[in-house]
N, C-alpha and C positions, 0 to 999 in steps of 0.2 A: 151935421152932416146924419142925414136918413142911413142906416147902417143895411147894408146894398146884400141884395139877398139871393144876387142869382151868382150861380160856380162857375167858372168857377174864381175859388178866394185862394190868395197864398194866408196859410198865418205861421203869427215865430212869436217874443216875446223881449218882450224890451226893460229892462233892468237900469229905474229911476236915477241910479247912485253913479252907475259909467257912465259916459259923455254922451252923447245924442250924437248922427251922426244919418250920414243922409240910404236910406234903405235902395239896394238894387235888385230890377222886379226881375229875376228868370223869368223865360215863354210857362207857359203854362200847361198840365201835364196833356201830351202830346200838339204838343203847338199851341193850345187855345188862351189867349191871355186874358192875364188874370184881371177880374172887376174890380180889386178893395186885397188892404194887408189889411189883416187884422190882427189886430198884437195884445196878448196879454200884458198887464203891465205891474210891474212890478217893485213895491221898495224897497230894498235893503231883504231883498227874498221872500217879501211879503208879498201878496195877487193883491194888484184894490180895484179892478177893471180893465175891460176891455176897449178897444179902438181900435175904431170902423178907417181905413184912409184911403184915399184913392187914388190909383196911379197916378194925380199931377201931384202930392202929395209928400212926396216922400223923401223931400232936401229935407236937411237938417231943420234947421227954421220953420221949416211950414208942422213937421212932427210936434214940435215940440210945444206951436201954438197949438192943435193941434191937441196932443196930448189933456194938454192944461182948460180946455175950455171944453172936451168933454169927461174930463175925470180929475178937474181942480178943488169942487168940492168933497171929493172920500182924497185925496190928499196931504190935502190939510186938514183933515179932522184926523188922521193917521198921524199926522208928526204933532196936533198941542193932542190929541192922547200919548202919545212919547216926549212928550214939554218940551217938543224943540220948536223953535218959532216961526209966524209965521210966515208967505212969499207970494211976492204980486206973480210970479211966471215961474219956469221951470229955466233953471239955471242951460249954459248952452256946455259947462265942463260938468254937468250931472248934479245932482242932490250932495251934499255937505257930507261930509262923513256922520251916522249915526251906531251905537251902538248895533249890534248885531251877537246874536245866542252864541258861545263861541263853541267850538266843541274841545270839549273835556274828557276825563278818563271817567268823570261821573257819571259818563252818561248811559241806562239803564244795558245793558245784553237785547235785544229785539229778536226772534224767531221767523222772521218770513218764510211766508206756503206759497207755494205757482203749484196751479194744477194745471193740469197735459194733457193733449188725448189727439194725436194721431198728428201734430202740427210740431215736427221739429223744428223748423224756421224758425219759430213765433216764439218759447221753447227760446230754442238757442240770442234769440235775437233781450230779450228778457233779463234772461239772466246774465249777459253784459251787461245790461242796465245797472240790475242791483251791488251786484263786481263792479262797479266804480261807484259802485257810492258812497257819499263823502260821513260815512260815519265810524265811526273807530271799531263798535262788539254786533255782529249779526252773526246769526248765520241763516242758509236760507234753503229748505225743502221742498227740493223738486218731484210732485207725486204723479206719474205718470197713472192714467187713469184706464183700467182695460185698454191698454193697446191693442193693436191690431197686428204690429211688429218693433220693429227694439230699433226700428229709427232717431227717435227721440234720446234713446238713450242713449245711444249709441253717437249722436251729431255733440249731444250736451257730455257732456264724457269724453269723448277727439276733444273736444274746446276747452273742456273746462276739470277735467279729471281728477292731475292735481293740487287743485286750490281746495285748500283743506272748509275752508266757509259751507261747500257747497256738497248737500247732501243730495242720491238718487234712488228713489222712493216707489217700487211700483205696489197700485191697487187695483187690484183684478179685480173689484167689487164694481160693477162702473154705476157712473153716477157723483155730480162736485162736490152731493156733504160728504159722502160716503171715503170722497178722493179731500177733505179739507181732516176729516174727522179723523185720516188717517197720518194726514201731516202736523195735525196737532201731536198725535199721539207717540210719534216720535221727535217731536220738538223739544225746545229744553227754556227759556229766558217765560216768564212771565207775562212780555207783552208780545203778543208774534199777530204778526199783519199779514195781508193778503191780499194780494192784486193776481190777473192775470194773465196769458204767452199772447195777449192781443194788445197792451202798451209801451208807452218809451215812457222813463223814469229818470225821473226829474229827481239831481246828486241828492238832494237834502231834504229827500221822501220823509224820512225817517225822524230829522229830528222836527219838523212834521209832528211826525204822528207822536211821538216820544211830549211836546211843548201840546199838545191836545189835554192828551191823561196830566199835567200839572195845573189844566187849566182852574181846574176847583175840584174837591173830595169827591171822590166815592166813585173814580171815572170809572165806568168796564167797556164802553167800547166808545171806539173814533172813529169816524168817519173823512174823507178827506175830496181838496176839489181831480176836479177831469175835465180839463179842460180837453177840445178837438182834436187830433192832433193832421187834419187834412181835410180840409172840403174843399176835394176836387169832384165833386158831381153834383147830379143835386140829391141820389141819397142818402151821401152825409151831412149831406143840408138839413136834409128832412128829422135824420133823425138826433143833428145839435141842435132843430129847431124848437125838436119836439117834445126831449126832455133834458133839455134847460144844465146839464153837468157841470159846465164851470164859467153859471151863473152869480153861483152864491162864495162870492167873495170874504162875509161879515164874518168873524167865528160868533155858532152858535150853541146852546144847552140847555140838555132838552131832559124833561124827566117827571113827576105826576104832584109837584107842588110850586112852585113861583117858578120854572121855569115852563112855561105850556106855551105850545104852538093856537095858534087862534081857530088854526082847520077847525069845519063840526067833525072831523073821524078820531082825530087826536084822541090814544097815540097812535090807532091805528092807522093813520095817515104814513103807512113806512116808508111812502117813494119819498119824506122830504126831508131823511135825514142823512141819508146815501145811498150810494152802488157797492157790490161785495169786490168790481175793480181795484178799491181804493178805503179798506178797513183794515183798522185791528181790534184786537178781544184782548182782558187780561184771561190769563188764562181761570183763574179761583173765579173769575163771572161766568167764561165757554162750562167750565164745570158745571155749577149753579144748577145752568141749564141744559147740564145732558145731551152736551153741542150740539150739532145740528140735527135737524131733520134730516133723516136720509130720504124720506119720501118725495122727497123737497129738491128742486133745484135741477138744472143741465142732467142733461142723462135719466133722468124720472119722464113717469108721463106728465107731469105736472108742468116740467123743461124750466124753470124755475122759482123765484119763491123764497129761496134759503139761506138770503142775506135779509131779506125783510123780516123774514119771521125773526131772529135775532136782535134787530134793532129792536121791535118791537118788545120782546117777551125780556130783551134789558131792560128797557123802560116802567117797563109791566111790572116786573120784577123787584123793583126800590132800586134801579141802581141812575147814573148819567151816562150821558148819549150825548160827546162833542162829537161837532160838527168845527173839522180846523182847514181855513183853506192856505195855510200856510206848509201843508203834505200833500200834495202835486203830484194825479203822473197823465201824463197826456195817454191818450183812448183812439185809437183805432179803428173808426164804426163801418161797417161795413159798405160794400159797393160796390155791390150785385144786388140787382133788385130779389130774384129768393129769397138770399138772405138776410137779408133783411125784413122781406115776407114777415118769412118763420123764426126771427129773433121777433117780433110784434106779437105775433099774435102768444109768442112764451112769455111776454113779459105781456101780458093780460092774462093768462092761466095763469101765473107766478100769484101775481095781485092778489086770486080770489079765491088762490093754493091756501097760498099763507095764514088768510081770514080764515079757509073753509080748519084750517089745521091750527091754530087760537080759541075758534069757540068748538072743538072737542077737546082742548087740552087748559081751559080757563073757564071756570061759573064768572071771575068776574067780563074777560072777551062773553058770553051770554049772557050777562045782564046786559050788559054797554050797548055793543055790537044793531043788534035793530033799529033801534032808535038812531046810531048815531048815522049809520052806512041810507038812513030816510032823508036825516039832514044832511048829508053827500052827495049828496045822490047827481044834484044839482053843477057839480059843482067833476064827478067823474063823465056830467054830459058830456061839460065841456075841454075837456083834452084836447081835443081836434081842431080848436078857436086857432090854435098857435100857429097851426101850420096850412086849414084853408081859404087865408086870401091868396098864398103865394101861388099863380100861377104857374111857378117855374119846376115849382115841386110832385113827384108823383101825389100819388092816388089811390085810395082805397086802400091803405094801410092799415090807417084808423079801424076800418072793419075787419082789421082782421083783428087785433088790440079787442075792438069790444067780443069776438067770438072766440078769443078765445080766454074772455073774463064770463062766459057765460061757459066756457066748461070748465074751467077752472077745479069748483068743487066734486067732479064725480074723477076728475080727472085725481088729484090728491087724494080722492078713497082706489082709488083704482093703483096709486103708489102705492100706500099703507099696502093693500092689499098684498101685495109682489116680493114687501120686503119678510114677508112673515116667511119665505123660505128659510131655507139653513143655509150659512154666509158658508165661503169657503172661505177657506187658512191664507190670514197675506200672506203676499211673499214675502222674502227677505230683501228689507233693505241694503240700499251700497252702495259705492264714490265710485 
């Protein structure tokens, strides 16, 4: 079937090693019936792809048949890669057992940094998911960035204050990069993972992050898969179709030598690498880059781009970046038009702001970027095509993104000027 593009669409996941059962479709938001079900299909915890099911195809036999029709070649490819025998269809009792990476005491420790500002409910939800992770050794540093009250501190410490894995930190300097740099300074592990306060954490997220670092030598950054958590309205569907964060289900390696993307902008096409809601870096690699650029990111005039900047600089420094789809975090997209409009403008400004930062910082970028930008202009001009042919989706948001792109260079320079002011002494960390 052609994937339905009319909300609301019920979102879920299906593990193929478990028996496939009937799906009961509940009433949609405000009683509106769901038009379809979208499932992230996983095979022994690894993502294989998405499947759309019509409301009349939710019996177990129909689900098995439709999953095999839509993803049979991908499932067969994964099984062949793992040395498993071929199948003609999905068994009713689930796929035969296969080796799954086990949790061991040899798994390296990981520091997880979550930055938040005046969103106590989101912070509590994210921390709750992190503390339930199926990983043996990790710590969580929650950085409260220039809060206007103690609401987040009280909520988080009130529920989790007794857990030794959690540390609360207040960073008074506004800006996501300031908060992330503070989280790095407070962390202890060599691998430092980052996520946001508007996500749902997969229990095996950190196993995927660590797996990414082990795929090849000299990996300094790993990005993960970010499926959409809900498609209840046209705004969430717009963002899902525009960004397609959950579509990249194959592992990828990026560097300056044999692992290159075919984009004319590469390696400055930072959006292909991942996003800041799900990534990790090595402490040594981040130190080599002098941390996050504090004139980029939410809370600065540019509004974003600090994650893209780190991804590109990692590759320009000669290291490798791995996209690891087994590291999964579900993202809750904006559900209001005002919030989504501001977000799209910030995405546009953050994109060109981080390119401006690279031009100012790197002689290599000054030599390469002007030519690459001209070659990649057609790709940039086509970024609205994913959503332009669906009358259900809101219009005008792509213009907000273009406006942000036009303003990005000036906003970055404005942010650099602001950062020249003397910094206040950071507040003490606590639990």
